[in-house]
C-alpha positions in Angstrom: 17.0 -49.7 -25.8 17.2 -47.6 -22.6 21.0 -48.1 -22.3 21.3 -47.2 -26.0 19.3 -44.0 -25.4 21.4 -43.1 -22.4 24.6 -43.7 -24.3 23.3 -41.4 -27.1 22.5 -38.7 -24.6 26.0 -38.9 -23.2 27.6 -38.8 -26.6 25.5 -35.8 -27.6 26.4 -34.0 -24.3 30.1 -34.6 -25.0 29.9 -33.4 -28.5 28.2 -30.2 -27.4 30.5 -29.6 -24.4 33.1 -26.8 -24.6 36.4 -27.7 -26.3 39.5 -28.3 -24.3 41.2 -25.2 -23.0 43.5 -23.5 -25.5 47.2 -24.2 -25.2 50.4 -22.6 -26.2 53.2 -24.2 -28.3 56.4 -25.4 -26.8 58.7 -22.4 -26.1 61.3 -21.4 -28.6 64.5 -19.7 -27.5 65.4 -17.0 -29.9 68.8 -15.2 -30.3 69.1 -11.9 -32.1 71.8 -9.2 -32.6 71.0 -6.0 -30.8 71.1 -3.0 -33.2 72.2 -0.7 -30.4 75.5 -2.4 -29.6 75.9 -5.6 -31.7 75.6 -8.0 -28.7 73.6 -11.2 -28.8 70.4 -11.0 -26.8 67.5 -13.4 -26.3 63.8 -13.9 -25.9 61.5 -16.8 -25.6 58.4 -17.1 -27.8 55.3 -19.3 -27.5 52.6 -19.3 -30.2 48.9 -20.2 -29.7 47.9 -23.7 -30.6 47.1 -24.1 -34.3 48.8 -20.8 -35.0 48.2 -19.4 -38.5 50.8 -16.7 -39.3 48.5 -15.4 -42.1 45.8 -14.4 -39.5 46.2 -11.4 -37.2 47.2 -12.1 -33.6 47.9 -9.9 -30.6 51.2 -10.0 -28.8 51.7 -10.2 -25.0 55.2 -9.3 -23.7 56.1 -10.5 -20.2 59.0 -8.9 -18.3 60.7 -10.9 -15.6 61.6 -9.7 -12.1 64.9 -8.7 -10.5 67.3 -11.7 -10.4 65.3 -13.8 -12.9 65.5 -14.1 -16.7 63.4 -14.7 -19.8 62.3 -18.2 -18.5 60.4 -16.8 -15.4 57.1 -16.3 -17.3 57.6 -19.5 -19.3 58.3 -22.0 -16.6 57.4 -20.7 -13.1 54.2 -21.9 -11.6 53.6 -19.4 -8.8 52.1 -15.9 -8.7 51.7 -14.1 -12.0 53.6 -16.3 -14.5 51.0 -19.1 -14.8 48.3 -16.4 -15.1 50.2 -14.8 -18.0 50.4 -18.2 -19.9 46.8 -19.0 -19.2 45.5 -15.7 -20.5 47.8 -15.8 -23.5 46.5 -19.2 -24.4 42.8 -18.3 -23.8 43.0 -15.2 -26.0 45.3 -16.9 -28.5 48.1 -14.3 -28.0 51.7 -14.6 -29.1 53.6 -14.7 -25.8 57.1 -13.3 -25.7 59.4 -13.2 -22.7 62.7 -11.2 -23.3 65.8 -11.0 -21.2 65.7 -7.3 -21.8 69.5 -7.1 -21.2 70.0 -8.6 -17.7 68.7 -10.3 -14.6 69.0 -6.8 -13.1 67.8 -4.7 -16.0 65.2 -2.2 -14.7 64.6 -1.0 -18.3 67.6 1.1 -19.0 68.3 2.6 -22.5 69.8 -0.7 -24.0 66.9 -2.8 -22.7 64.5 -0.3 -24.1 66.2 -0.4 -27.5 66.1 -4.2 -27.5 62.4 -4.3 -26.7 61.6 -1.8 -29.5 63.7 -4.0 -31.9 61.8 -7.2 -30.8 58.4 -5.6 -31.4 59.5 -4.3 -34.8 61.0 -7.7 -35.8 57.9 -9.6 -34.7 55.6 -7.2 -36.6 57.6 -8.0 -39.7 57.3 -11.8 -39.1 53.6 -11.9 -38.0 50.4 -10.0 -38.5 50.3 -8.4 -35.0 47.3 -6.1 -34.4 47.8 -5.2 -30.7 50.7 -5.3 -28.3 50.1 -5.8 -24.5 52.9 -5.7 -21.9 53.0 -7.1 -18.4 55.5 -7.9 -15.7 56.1 -8.3 -12.0 58.3 -6.4 -9.5 61.2 -5.1 -11.7 59.2 -6.2 -14.6 56.1 -4.4 -13.3 58.2 -1.2 -13.0 59.8 -1.8 -16.4 56.5 -2.3 -18.3 55.3 1.1 -16.9 58.6 2.7 -17.9 58.5 1.3 -21.5 54.9 2.3 -21.9 55.7 5.8 -20.8 58.6 6.0 -23.3 56.7 4.3 -26.2 52.9 4.7 -25.7 52.5 4.4 -29.5 53.7 0.8 -29.3 51.5 -0.4 -26.4 47.8 -1.2 -26.4 47.5 -2.2 -22.7 49.8 -2.5 -19.7 49.5 -4.6 -16.5 52.0 -3.9 -13.8 52.3 -6.4 -10.9 53.9 -4.9 -7.8 56.0 -2.3 -9.6 57.1 1.3 -9.0 56.1 4.3 -11.1 58.7 6.7 -9.6 62.4 6.0 -9.9 63.4 9.4 -8.4 61.9 8.3 -5.1 62.5 4.6 -5.2 65.5 3.6 -3.0 65.9 -0.2 -3.4 68.3 -2.0 -5.8 70.1 1.3 -6.6 73.4 -0.3 -7.4 71.8 -2.2 -10.3 69.5 0.7 -11.4 72.5 3.0 -11.6 74.4 0.6 -13.7 71.4 0.2 -16.1 70.6 3.9 -16.3 74.2 5.1 -16.6 74.6 7.0 -13.3 73.0 8.0 -10.0 69.9 10.1 -9.5 72.1 13.1 -8.6 74.2 12.7 -11.7 71.4 12.1 -14.3 68.1 13.1 -12.6 66.4 13.6 -16.0 67.1 10.0 -17.0 65.4 8.8 -13.8 62.4 11.1 -14.4 62.2 10.0 -18.0 61.8 6.4 -16.9 59.3 7.2 -14.1 55.7 6.6 -15.4 54.2 8.8 -12.7 55.5 12.0 -14.4 53.9 11.1 -17.7 50.2 10.2 -17.0 49.1 11.9 -20.3 50.9 9.1 -22.2 48.8 6.4 -20.7 45.8 6.5 -23.0 45.6 2.6 -23.2 44.0 0.4 -20.5 46.2 0.2 -17.4 46.0 -2.4 -14.7 47.9 -2.2 -11.4 48.3 -4.7 -8.6 49.8 -3.6 -5.3 50.2 -4.8 -1.7 50.1 -2.7 1.4 52.8 -4.7 3.1 55.2 -4.6 0.1 58.6 -3.3 1.3 60.6 -4.4 -1.7 58.6 -2.1 -4.1 56.3 0.0 -2.0 52.9 0.8 -3.7 52.7 4.5 -3.1 53.8 5.7 -6.6 51.6 3.3 -8.6 48.6 4.3 -6.4 49.2 8.0 -7.1 49.5 7.2 -10.8 46.2 5.4 -10.7 44.5 8.3 -8.9 45.7 10.7 -11.5 44.6 8.5 -14.4 41.2 8.1 -12.8 40.9 11.9 -12.7 41.8 12.0 -16.4 38.9 9.5 -17.0 41.3 6.9 -18.3 40.7 3.1 -18.4 42.4 2.0 -15.2 42.1 -0.9 -12.8 43.7 -1.0 -9.3 43.7 -4.3 -7.4 45.1 -3.3 -4.0 45.5 -5.7 -1.1 45.8 -4.1 2.3 47.7 -7.1 3.7 49.3 -8.0 0.4 53.1 -8.7 0.2 55.5 -8.3 -2.7 53.6 -10.7 -4.9 50.4 -11.0 -7.0 48.1 -14.0 -6.8 47.3 -15.9 -10.0 43.6 -14.8 -9.8 44.5 -11.1 -9.4 47.0 -11.3 -12.3 44.4 -12.9 -14.5 41.9 -10.2 -13.6 44.4 -7.5 -14.4 45.3 -9.1 -17.8 41.6 -9.6 -18.7 41.0 -5.9 -18.0 43.8 -4.7 -20.4 42.8 -7.2 -23.1 39.0 -7.0 -22.9 38.2 -4.0 -20.8 36.3 -6.2 -18.4 36.9 -7.5 -14.9 36.0 -11.2 -14.8 32.8 -11.8 -12.7 34.4 -15.0 -11.2 37.5 -13.2 -9.9 37.9 -13.1 -6.1 39.2 -9.6 -6.7 35.8 -8.5 -8.0 34.9 -6.4 -5.0 38.3 -4.7 -4.6 38.5 -4.2 -8.4 35.0 -2.7 -8.5 35.8 -0.2 -5.8 39.0 0.9 -7.5 37.9 0.7 -11.2 38.1 3.8 -13.4 36.4 4.5 -16.7 35.7 1.2 -18.6 
């Protein structure tokens, strides 16, 4: 009888325990014809487990870094990509990772047009209530650029190790010039247009920034200035700054940033709690 009772207790405990962690579907590679020039472009989509297209879902767009492609946030298991997949599954988000034109895109006009088209197409296919955008390095810069250009389309932005000022940024200029259509001297207004720091009034949605003090690839100065301005404007902003941080964001810091833009809260279990608490703006 005692063994039977113990067994019943264990069965009851298992029945009452939390369900398994949410998962995403297998990735689907999608080709589409770009309206701006008729070329074939691609993105990868992952749907939440048990997806019901008749119910509203939010969309999370993940932008890859320089030299990578749409598969970075779908397959990579270091730094921010696994955090993006975990948070997308947890909150049952539709996860989309576009090529946005090239491995060296930097969100030029054609990449911008492609992303607008993707959002419009997905809103026609599914009941999308909110759109969040995130990315690392070039992707972190590009998600700030896109949000500055289309604040009406974005409900939260998380930039991992990006720049907010293309007029001062000096790295990867050969590729940025090709994407933007000229040099800073030739088309300064195009570079200003794509620099989030010049348009703080457009960032009315929650903004999360991660940055490292030792980052030489994409120095943190411009995003930190942007955060300071947004804080003065009493905007919802979170800065996770690592004094000795390199050009990368840890999984836990990326998860904290994503939770902030989606829920407005910094997870209590995050190792970034103290840093985040010191730098948090209006929540």
